[in-house]
C-alpha positions in Angstrom: -11.5 7.4 26.8 -7.8 7.7 27.5 -5.0 5.8 25.7 -1.3 5.8 25.4 -1.6 5.8 21.6 -4.3 6.2 19.1 -3.6 4.7 15.7 -5.7 6.0 12.8 -6.3 3.6 9.9 -6.6 -0.2 9.8 -5.1 -1.2 6.5 -1.7 -2.8 7.0 0.4 -0.2 8.7 -2.1 0.7 11.4 -2.7 -2.8 12.8 1.0 -3.5 12.6 1.8 -0.4 14.7 -1.0 -1.2 17.1 0.1 -4.8 17.5 3.7 -3.9 18.2 2.7 -1.3 20.8 0.2 -3.5 22.5 2.7 -6.2 22.9 5.0 -3.7 24.6 2.3 -3.1 27.2 0.8 0.2 25.8 -2.9 0.9 25.9 -3.8 1.4 22.2 -6.9 2.3 20.2 -7.1 1.5 16.5 -9.6 3.6 14.5 -10.9 2.6 11.1 -13.3 4.8 9.0 -14.8 2.0 7.0 -15.9 -1.6 7.3 -13.5 -4.5 7.5 -12.8 -6.7 5.8 -13.2 -5.2 2.3 -11.5 -5.4 -1.1 -9.0 -2.7 -1.9 -7.1 -1.6 -5.0 -3.8 -3.4 -4.3 -1.4 -5.7 -6.1 -1.9 -8.3 -3.3 1.7 -9.4 -3.4 3.6 -9.7 -0.1 7.3 -9.5 -0.9 9.7 -12.0 0.8 10.8 -9.4 3.4 7.2 -9.2 4.7 7.4 -12.6 6.4 10.1 -11.4 8.8 7.9 -8.5 9.9 4.8 -10.6 10.3 6.8 -13.2 12.2 8.0 -10.6 14.7 4.4 -9.4 15.1 3.1 -12.9 15.7 0.7 -13.1 12.8 2.7 -15.3 10.3 0.9 -18.5 11.4 -2.5 -16.9 10.8 -1.3 -15.7 7.4 -0.2 -19.1 6.4 -3.5 -20.5 7.5 -5.1 -18.1 5.0 -3.7 -20.3 2.1 -1.4 -17.7 0.4 0.3 -18.7 -2.8 4.1 -18.8 -2.6 5.6 -16.7 -5.4 9.1 -17.3 -6.5 9.3 -15.7 -10.0 8.9 -12.2 -11.3 8.0 -11.8 -14.9 8.0 -8.7 -17.1 6.2 -8.7 -20.5 6.2 -6.0 -23.2 2.9 -5.5 -25.0 4.2 -7.5 -27.9 5.1 -10.4 -25.6 8.9 -10.1 -25.0 9.4 -11.8 -21.7 11.9 -11.7 -18.8 11.7 -14.2 -15.9 13.8 -13.5 -12.9 13.9 -15.4 -9.6 13.0 -13.5 -6.4 15.6 -13.5 -3.6 13.2 -15.8 -1.7 9.6 -16.7 -2.1 7.0 -14.0 -1.6 3.3 -14.6 -0.9 0.1 -13.7 -2.8 -2.9 -13.1 -0.6 -5.9 -11.0 -1.1 -6.3 -7.8 0.9 -9.8 -9.0 1.9 -8.2 -11.9 3.8 -5.0 -10.2 5.0 -6.8 -7.1 6.4 -9.1 -9.4 8.4 -6.2 -11.3 9.8 -4.5 -8.2 11.0 -7.6 -6.6 12.4 -8.5 -9.8 14.3 -4.9 -10.0 15.6 -5.1 -6.5 16.9 -8.4 -7.1 18.7 -7.0 -10.4 20.2 -4.0 -8.4 21.5 -6.4 -6.2 23.5 -6.2 -3.2 21.2 -9.4 -1.2 21.5 -10.7 -1.4 17.9 -13.2 1.0 16.5 -14.6 0.4 13.0 -17.0 2.8 11.1 -15.3 5.6 13.0 -14.1 8.7 11.1 -11.8 11.3 12.5 -13.3 14.8 12.5 -10.9 16.9 14.5 -7.6 16.6 16.4 -6.2 19.1 18.8 -3.2 19.0 21.1 0.6 18.6 21.2 3.1 16.1 22.4 3.6 18.0 25.6 -0.1 18.2 26.5 -1.5 15.1 24.7 -4.0 14.8 21.9 -7.8 14.9 21.8 -9.3 13.1 18.8 -12.9 13.9 18.0 -14.5 11.2 15.9 -18.0 10.4 14.5 -18.5 8.0 17.4 -17.0 9.9 20.3 -13.9 11.5 21.8 -10.6 9.8 22.5 -7.5 11.2 24.4 -4.0 10.0 23.8 -0.4 10.8 24.5 0.5 9.9 20.9 -1.1 9.7 17.5 0.1 7.5 14.6 -1.5 8.2 11.2 -1.9 5.2 9.0 -4.8 6.5 7.1 -3.7 6.3 3.5 -2.7 8.6 0.7 -5.7 10.8 1.0 -5.9 12.1 4.5 -7.4 15.6 4.4 -7.6 16.1 8.2 -3.8 15.3 8.4 -2.7 17.2 5.3 -4.5 20.3 6.7 -2.6 20.1 10.0 -1.7 23.5 11.4 1.7 23.2 13.1 1.3 26.7 14.6 -1.9 25.9 16.5 -1.4 22.1 16.6 -5.0 21.6 15.4 -6.1 19.3 12.6 -9.5 20.3 11.1 -11.9 18.4 8.9 -11.7 20.2 5.5 -14.7 21.1 3.5 -13.7 18.9 0.5 -14.2 15.2 1.0 -11.6 12.6 0.2 -11.3 11.7 -3.5 -13.0 8.3 -3.9 -14.3 6.4 -6.9 -15.6 2.9 -7.2 -17.3 1.5 -10.3 -18.0 5.0 -11.4 -16.9 7.5 -14.0 -13.2 8.2 -13.5 -12.7 11.8 -12.5 -9.5 13.7 -13.0 -8.3 15.9 -10.1 -6.2 18.8 -11.3 -3.1 17.5 -9.4 -3.5 13.9 -10.4 -0.9 11.8 -12.3 -2.2 8.3 -12.2 -5.3 6.2 -11.3 -5.5 2.6 -10.2 -8.0 -0.3 -11.1 -8.3 -3.7 -9.5 -10.5 -6.8 -10.1 -10.4 -10.5 -9.5 -10.7 -13.1 -12.3 -10.9 -16.8 -12.5 -9.5 -19.0 -15.3 -6.6 -16.7 -16.5 -3.5 -18.0 -18.2 -1.1 -17.1 -15.4 0.4 -20.0 -13.5 0.6 -20.0 -9.6 3.9 -18.8 -8.2 4.5 -16.1 -10.8 3.9 -12.4 -10.5 3.6 -10.7 -13.9 4.0 -7.1 -15.0 2.5 -6.1 -18.4 3.6 -2.7 -19.6 2.0 -0.3 -22.1 2.3 3.3 -23.1 1.3 5.2 -20.0 0.9 2.4 -17.5 1.3 -1.2 -16.4 -0.8 -4.1 -15.1 0.2 -6.7 -12.5 -1.2 -10.2 -12.4 -0.8 -12.7 -9.6 -2.8 -15.8 -8.5 -3.9 -15.4 -4.9 -5.8 -17.9 -2.7 -8.6 -20.1 -4.0 -7.6 -20.0 -7.7 -8.4 -16.3 -8.1 -6.1 -14.0 -10.2 -5.7 -10.5 -9.0 -5.4 -7.9 -11.8 -4.3 -4.5 -10.7 -3.2 -1.7 -13.0 -1.8 1.8 -12.8 -2.7 4.1 -15.6 -1.9 7.7 -16.6 -4.8 10.1 -16.6 -3.7 11.6 -19.9 -4.3 8.2 -21.5 -7.7 7.7 -19.8 -8.9 11.2 -20.9 -8.6 10.2 -24.5 -11.2 7.5 -24.1 -14.7 8.1 -25.2 -16.1 6.2 -22.2 -14.3 6.9 -18.9 -15.4 3.8 -17.0 -13.2 1.0 -15.5 -14.9 -1.5 -17.8 -14.3 0.5 -20.9 -10.7 1.2 -20.0 -10.0 -2.5 -19.4 -11.4 -3.4 -22.8 -9.3 -0.7 -24.5 -6.2 -2.0 -22.7 -6.7 -5.6 -23.8 -6.8 -4.3 -27.4 -3.5 -2.4 -26.8 -1.6 -5.3 -25.2 -1.8 -8.7 -27.0 0.3 -10.3 -24.3 -2.2 -9.2 -21.6 -5.1 -10.1 -23.8 -3.7 -13.7 -24.2 -3.4 -14.1 -20.5 -7.1 -13.1 -20.0 -8.5 -15.2 -22.8 -11.5 -17.1 -21.4 -11.2 -15.6 -17.9 -14.3 -14.7 -16.0 -14.5 -11.6 -13.8 -15.4 -12.4 -10.1 -16.1 -8.9 -8.8 -16.8 -5.3 -9.9 -13.9 -3.1 -10.7 -12.5 -1.0 -7.8 -10.9 2.3 -8.7 -8.7 4.8 -6.9 -7.6 8.2 -8.1 -5.2 11.0 -7.6 -2.1 8.8 -7.3 1.2 10.7 -7.3 4.8 9.7 -6.5 7.6 11.5 -4.9 5.9 13.0 -1.9 7.5 11.7 1.3 6.2 13.0 4.6 7.1 10.7 7.5 5.9 13.1 10.2 3.5 16.0 10.6 4.2 18.0 13.7 4.2 15.5 16.6 2.3 12.9 14.6 4.1 10.0 13.0 2.9 8.9 9.6 3.2 5.3 8.2 2.1 3.3 5.3 0.9 5.3 2.3 0.3 8.4 4.5 4.1 8.7 4.7 5.1 7.9 1.1 3.7 5.9 -1.8 6.0 3.5 -3.8 5.4 2.4 -7.4 3.3 -0.8 -7.3 5.7 -2.3 -9.9 8.1 -3.1 -7.1 5.6 -5.2 -5.2 7.0 -3.6 -2.0 4.0 -1.5 -0.9 2.5 -3.9 1.6 5.8 -4.7 3.3 6.7 -1.0 3.4 3.3 -0.4 5.2 4.0 -3.2 7.7 7.6 -2.2 8.3 6.8 1.5 8.7 4.1 0.7 11.3 6.7 -1.4 13.1 9.2 1.5 13.0 6.6 4.1 14.2 5.7 1.8 17.1 9.4 1.4 18.1 9.8 5.1 18.3 6.6 5.7 20.2 7.3 2.8 22.5 10.7 4.1 23.3 9.2 7.4 24.3 6.6 5.8 26.5 9.3 3.9 28.3 11.3 7.1 28.8 14.2 6.2 26.5 13.4 8.9 23.9 12.5 12.6 24.5 9.3 13.7 22.8 11.3 16.4 20.9 13.5 13.7 19.4 10.7 11.4 18.1 10.0 13.0 14.8 13.7 13.3 13.6 14.4 9.8 14.8 11.4 8.3 12.9 12.0 10.4 9.8 15.7 9.3 9.7 14.7 5.6 10.2 12.1 5.9 7.5 14.5 7.4 5.0 17.2 4.9 5.8 14.8 2.0 5.3 12.9 3.1 2.2 14.6 5.9 0.3 16.7 3.6 -2.0 13.6 1.6 -2.9 11.7 4.8 -3.9 14.7 5.9 -6.0 14.9 2.6 -7.9 11.2 2.5 -8.4 11.3 5.9 -10.0 14.0 4.8 -12.3 12.2 1.6 -13.4 8.8 3.3 -14.0 9.6 4.7 -17.4 10.8 1.3 -18.6 7.4 -0.3 -18.1 5.4 2.7 -19.4 7.2 3.1 -22.7 7.0 0.4 -25.3 10.1 1.9 -27.0 12.1 1.1 -23.8 10.5 -2.0 -22.5 11.5 -4.5 -25.2 15.3 -3.5 -25.3 15.3 -3.4 -21.5 14.0 -7.0 -21.4 16.6 -8.0 -24.0 19.4 -6.5 -22.0 18.3 -8.0 -18.6 17.8 -11.4 -20.3 21.4 -11.4 -21.4 22.6 -10.2 -17.9 20.6 -12.1 -15.3 22.8 -10.9 -12.5 21.9 -7.3 -13.4 18.2 -8.3 -13.3 18.5 -9.9 -9.9 20.5 -6.9 -8.6 17.7 -4.6 -9.8 15.1 -6.7 -8.0 17.2 -6.6 -4.8 17.5 -2.8 -5.0 13.7 -2.4 -5.1 13.6 -4.6 -1.9 16.2 -2.4 -0.1 18.6 -5.4 0.1 
C-alpha cells in the first residue's frame, strides 16, 4: 500500500499529525502497536494552550462533548501541607487519556486517514530521496515520508542507522511494566505510576502537585467524578522499599506525605495501577535522519508543568506543517530536518529549561516549603513562573 505519509504511534502527537496532513489533502496512514482506547500513565491535564491546537485540528467540539472538567487553579503542596494556589493564564481541561485518545483516533479515521491498530513496526528501510518501506506485523507500507510519534521507548527508531538508512527491530523488547514488580534499568532515573480514584478530597477545577523527597504526585478531577493520581518517583527511593510493587510504593508514599494522605482519606481505587519505567529528562531528538519525531519520541518534559499533552499535539502539528510544505513543493527534502528541529526548539526549549529548574523544588522538602512561602508573598512571580512553563 502506498501513502504520502506514514505516522507511527496513535497517542496524541500521531493523530494530530495525521489529521493536519489529511486535511491538507495528503494520503496518510496511522499505525498503532496496541489497542485503543486504553488507559495510560499520564497526568490527564490539558493546558490552556491545547484548546487552540485542537480547535485548528477540528476536534475541540468532540473534546467538549467528552465532559472535560475546566481547571483554573494550580496548587502546590509540601508534604507538611504548606500550600500555594496560583491562577492559570486561562482555564485548562482535565480529561482522561482513555476518552481523549478515542476522540483523536476516531477523528483521524473520519478524516479518511487509513488507521491500523494492533500493528507493530518491525523494519524500516529507505531515504527521503527514494521513499520509505515500512514492514509491520500486518503487512508492508510504502511512503514518501515517515513521522515517528511512538513514545519515549522506540527501539526501532533509536537503532536507526543513518549510514544505511535502515531501522531494524532490536533484540531487546521495549521496557514495559504494568501492575508488576518495578524493574530498574541501568540508565533509568525515574518511574511513573497512575490510577483513578473516587471520593478524594480534591475539588473540581484544581490541579494539585504534592512534593516529597525524590518525587511528586499530581491530582486532578477528570470527567465523571474520577480523580486521576499520577506520580513521578526516583528509582533510588523505590529501591529502598522491601516490596517493589506499585501498591506498596503508594502506601509508603501516603505515610511520607500527610497532605497527600489527607486528600486520599476515604477514597476508593477504581482501576489497577499502571506503571512506566526508564523515564529520563534532557534528551531532545526532534529528527533522526529523514524521519521527524514528535511527542515524547522527540523530547520528554517534566509532568509537573502539565504541558506534556499540548507539546505532543503541537509537535504533531509542526511536523505535519513541514511535511505538508514538502509535499506541496515549498520545501526541499534536504531542508525538512533543520526546519523542523529549529521550530521544535523555538517552541519548546524554554519550557524544558524552566521545568528542569522547578523539578528540584518539588523533590526536596528542604526547598519546597520556603519556595511556597516566597511565591505566596510574590504572586506575580508565581504567575510568571507558570507562564514560562507554558512558553508564553
